[in-house]
Residue, then its C-alpha position, 0 to 999 in steps of 0.5 A: x409530287x411530295x405526297x407521292x415521294x412520301x408514299x414511296x417511303x422517302x423522307x420529304x419536306x416542302x418549303x416555299x420562298x413565299x409563305x402561303x396563308x395555310x398549306x394544303x391539308x395533304x402537306x400540313x405535316x410536310x411543310x417547313x418555314x423558310x429560315x433566316x440565313x446565318x452569317x456563315x451561310x451568307x458568307x458561303x453564298x457571297x463567296x459563290x457569287x464572286x468572280x466572273x458573272x457575279x454582278x450579273x447574278x445579282x442583277x438577275x436575282x434582283x429581277x426575279x425578286x430573289x435575295x442572297x439572304x433567301x438563298x442562304x436560308x435555303x442552304x441553312x434548311x438543307x444543312x439542318x435537315x441533312x438533305x440528300x436531294x433538292x427538287x425545285x419548282x418555278x422559273x426562279x428555281x435554277x437561280x436558287x438551286x445553283x448556288x446551293x449546289x455549288x456550296x453543298x454539292x447536293x444533286x439538284x433537280x429542276x421541275x420546269x414543266x415547260x421551257x420558258x424561252x421556247x414558250x415566248x418564241x411560240x407566241x410570235x406566230x400569233x402576234x402582230x410584228x409590233x409585239x415581237x420586240x417584247x417577246x424576243x427580249x423576254x425569250x432572250x432574258x430566259x435564255x441568258x438566265x437559264x444558260x447561266x444557272x440551269x446548266x449546272x442542274x443535275x437534271x431537269x424535268x419537262x412535261x413532255x418529251x419535246x419540253x425535255x429536249x428543249x430543256x437540254x438543248x436550250x438551257x444546257x442541262x446535261x440530263x433531262x426527262x419527261x414526266x407526263x401530267x397524269x389523270x386519275x381515271x377512276x376519279x374522273x370516270x365518265x358518266x352514262x347519263x346524257x350530256x346537255x345538248x349544245x354545251x361546251x366547256x373549257x377549264x384552266x387557270x384563267x390568268x395564264x396567258x395561253x388559256x387567255x389567248x385560247x378562249x379569246x381566240x375561240x370567242x372571236x373566231x368560232x363561238x359567235x358563228x356557232x351561236x348564230x346557228x344554235x342560239x341556245x348554245x352555252x359555253x362555260x369557261x371555268x378556272x381560278x383568277x379569270x383575267x379582265x379580258x376573260x370576264x369580259x367575254x360574258x358580254x357575248x351571248x351564251x358565254x359564262x365565266x365561273x371563276x374557281x369551281x370546287x369540282x370540275x367533274x360535273x362540268x366535264x361530265x355534262x358538256x356535249x364537248x370539251x374545247x381546247x383551242x390552245x395556240x401557244x405554250x408547250x407541253x400540251 
């Protein structure tokens, strides 16, 4: 996103509340350190948190791992760079940008992707009733947090029209829009060479709950029946940070869990079929 905005001729800089070991090469010249808050920024943030709801703000911020000094650091960064627009990514974004927006008046956009409360509610239909209490509590938490902080965002961006509508209806954001995930059709161009017979592939970040649920469900309810009919069948699950429950699937005949791979194109090209057994989540 940052590189695309830069290529449109905008002055773009990127800062992260958590320092990465090294920025990706494409962002090497765009990255900024998250600065310390000075006394003035701290005082302005403290003042914004006074009044009704101030104590609740602090409790929610603490739960999200956000300190008021970090928000003051963002205010410092905004003023130093004379920022005209803020775009934030991540579930903690409304909490960060709301205060800065209050103090500075700078329009703020939340790139949310999916609306989190709706995501947790989508899990209910696939879980045992004993898990519902935890899901409902988590959904209620995100509903409270986002109604409190996100409703003052200038805009929020969803990954689909459905998610954009949810961000407006559930979070109370006045203006929402959808920016679909794009695919570079030249880079991922199909090959004319034949696929490997009896081969399937799934890929995604494998510590992400919807992906974990997808492969575990497929392994239990579909894959073992396929292997009985086609003993030589092979299923590759690719993606970084595989959860223990995903790695354990390699004990089943024909399943291989690769972890992160440098290039997904060969796996996609060589598979006879791609399986996407998504049951929960949004934006699919």
